[in-house]
N, C-alpha and C positions, 0 to 999 in steps of 0.2 A: 797832808794827812787824808787817808781814806775815810769818808763819812758814810755812815750806815743809818738808814731810817728804818726803825722798827715800828710798824703801824698798829699791829694787832696783839702786841704783847709777846714776851719771850722769857724763858726761864732765867732767873736772876744770875745764877752762877755762869751761864753762857754769856750774858751781857758783860759781866765783870771780866771774864776771860778775854773777850774782844778788846775791852778797854785796856787791860793789862798788856795786851799784845800791840798796843799803839794805835788802835782804831778809835775814831770818835763815833759814839753811838747816841742817837737821839730816839727816844721812845715817845711817839706821839701819833695819835690817830688824826687824820685830816679828811674832811669831806672832799668830794671830787674836785670842786673848783679850787679849793685851797691847795689840794695835793698837786694840781697842775702847776702851781707856782713853786711849791716847796721841792718837788721832785728834781728841779733843775740844779739844786745845790747838793745832790747826793750821788755817790758812786754805787751804792747798793740799796735796794729796798727789800725788806723782809716782811712778808705778809702771812696771814692765816686765811680764813675764809671771809672775813668781813670786808677787807679791802679788795676792790676789783681793779686790776691793772689792765685797762682796755686801751685801744688805739689812741684816744685823745691824751691819756696820761703819758704814753710812750712818746707820742709826737711832741708833747711839751718838754720832755726830758732831752729831746734832740736839739733843742735850742742852745743848750750849753754843751751837750755831748758827754756829760760826766757819767751818766748812768751806764754801768757796765754789767750789772748782775741783778737779777730778780730772783728771790728765793721764796718758795712757798713752803712754810713749815707745816708739813703734812703730806698726804698721799696725792690727792688730785690737784691738777693745775687748771681746772676749768674756769677759774676766776681770773685767769691771765690769758691775754692774746699771745700765746706762745710763739706761733709761727711768725706773726708780725714783728714781735720783739727780736726774734732771731734774724729776721731779714734786715733789721737795722743794726745788727752787730752786737746785740745785747744777749748775754747768756741767761738762760732760764734753768733753774734747778729746783728740786724738791727733796723731801726727806722720806722716801717711800718705805724704809724699813722700820722707822722709829715707833709708829703707832699701831702696827699690825696686830700685836697681841692684845692691846687695849680694846681695839674695835671688835676683835673676835670675841673677847670676853663679854663685852656689852651685848653683842648679838646673842650669845648663849644665855645671858641673864634675861634678856627680853623674851627668849623662848620659854624659859621657866615661868616668867611672869604671866604670859598669856595662856600657857598650858594649865596653870594651877590657879588662875584668877587672882594672883598676888596683887596686881595693880589695882583692881577694883575692890577687892576685899579689904585692902589697907584703907581705902577711902571710906567705905561704908562702915567699917569698924569705928572710925573716928567720928562718925555720925551717931554712934551709939547703937548700931544695928548688929544683930547676930544672925547672919544669913547663911549658916552652915550648909543647909540643904541645897542652896543655889549654886554652890561652888564645887561641884564634882568635876574634876579635871581629868587630864590624861597624862600618862608617863611619856617621857621622851624616848626611853629605851624601846627599841623595836620599830620605831617610826622612821620614815624615809625623809631625809633632808635634801632638798634640791637647791644647789647653789648656782645662781646666775652670775657668771663671771668667775674667773679662777686665777686671780692674782694672789699677792702675798696675804692679804686679809682673809680671803676665801679659804686659802689653804690652812691658815691657822684655825679658822672656824671648823674646817673639816676634821682636823686632828682632835679637837675638843669634843666634837659631836660623836666621833667614833669611840672616844673614851667613855661616853655616856651610853653606848650601846646602840647608837643610831646607824642606819644604813645611809651612806652619803653618795649622791650622784651630782654631777656638775655639767654645765654647758658653758662654752667659752668661744667668743667671737674670734679670738686669736688663733684658734685651731689646735690648742694644746689638748691632745687626746690621749696622752701616753703616761699619765700618772699611774704607777703600779698599785697604788693603795686604794684608789677611788675610781668609779666608773664614769666615763663620759657618755652622755646621751644627748640627742638633739633636743632643741628647745621644747617642741610640742610634746615630746615623750616625757621630759622633765615635768612640765606643767601637769600632765595627766597622772603621773605616778607619785608625786610628792605629797607628804602630809604637812610638811613645813617647807616654805620657800623663802630663801634669804638672798637679797640682791647685793652684789659687790662689784659694781660697774660705775664708770664715770658718767656724768650727764652728757647728753649729746648737744651739739652746737645748735641744732634746730629745736631743742627742748621738747622733742617728741617723747612721750613716755614709752618705756619698754613693756610695761604692764598696763594695759587698758581693758576695756570691756571685752574685747575679743579674746584676750589672754585669760581673763578671769573665767570666761565661759568654758575654757579647755581644762580647768582645774577640777580636782576632786571637790565634792561637796564637803564643807567643813574644814577646808584647808586653813593653815595659819601662815600669815605673811609677816616678814621682818624686813625693814629697810633702814639700814644704817650706812647707806652709800651716799646718795645724792638726792636732794629733793627734786621731784619731777620725773624720776625714772619709774615711779608708780603714780598713775593718775589718781589724785585725791578724790575726784568726782566718781570715778569708776570704783574705787575702793569703798567709798561710802555706800554705793548701791549694792556692792557685793556683800558688805557687812549686814546691811539691812535685810537683804534677801535670804541670808543664811549660807550663801555660797562660801563666804569666808567666815570661819568661826571667830577669829580674833586677829588683830594686827598689832604690830609694834613698830613705832617710828622714832627715829632719832633725827631725821632730816625732813624738810618740808618744801613745798613749792615756793613759799615765801617765808623768809626768816627775819625776825620772829614771825611765827605763824599767826595770821589774822583770820584763818578759817575756823570759825567757832564750831562748826559741825564736826571738824576733826578733833579739836582739842577738848571737846566735851563729850565725845562719844564713849560710852561705857565699855565698848569692845576693843578700844585702842589703848595700848600701853605707850606712854609718851616720855621722851627725854629731850632736852633742848640742845641737840647737836653736841653731845659730850663724848662721842666715840673715842677721841684721843685725850680726853681729860682725866688722865691719871698722872700721879707724880712721876712714875717711871717713864711714861711716854714723853712727858714734857722735858725730862732730863735728857732722854735720847735725842729728841728733836733738837734741843739746844746744842748738844754735842755735834750732831750732823751739820747744823748750820755753821757753827764755828769752823769745822773742818772744811766745808765748802768754801767759805770766805778766805781762810788762810791759804788753801791750795790755789784759789783763783789769783790771789795777789802775792803768792810766793812768800807769805809772811811766816 
């Protein structure tokens, strides 16, 4: 019987469908040392963002040779040593389509939050304060949204922003410059012209931020920043400096350099709207992720 280890949770109906199809499913999170032992007894491991499948885990699985498939429930696979796994004959898959709409909607929600002070007004109201005069915001309509990265999530974000009356430009390392609906611009031009900047890119292997002090210096004064992509693509240190100087009017973060975040300056800053990495945390996205995972496993094992 094919044994599947689900370490970071999975939608219940999807788990049940796998069981009904004859697979054994174990739902259990293991710390690294314990995972090294447990991984030897499974044919498939399904992870989200919490579990890291690095070379030592993959090496441990090779002792029995059972592991044939690693699935990341979500878009990015930067918590998996993909090329190393493939070099050992292990297939790596993810679910890139399932959560695009959910992350795009969260991005737009954060833009409203920081444009209209919703995040901080909600907090001060609960303290019994009525600070109406402090919260004069801006409208999204007519503003320029610059998208860094132009994959599925970014494109969904662009469609929603356009519906709100925003002008959308994008830059993309993959060289996709031919979208008929939105304009491609080089990175420096995007930084200079955008009122809002949202990142939709994977983290780099060297963990070097895409947005640091040099990039902030190229932006408009009073720009708004949203990062629902990966922690570390925006330097938290540089962001704090830009917020305190007024270069950045406000920021919204769903991801952090360390998760859970231990950077008190970040999670207590009044100009930052915060969520705990919930981009894909909708009922609909979880159902779609589960369906994709089931399909991947069934196709792999011809079940």
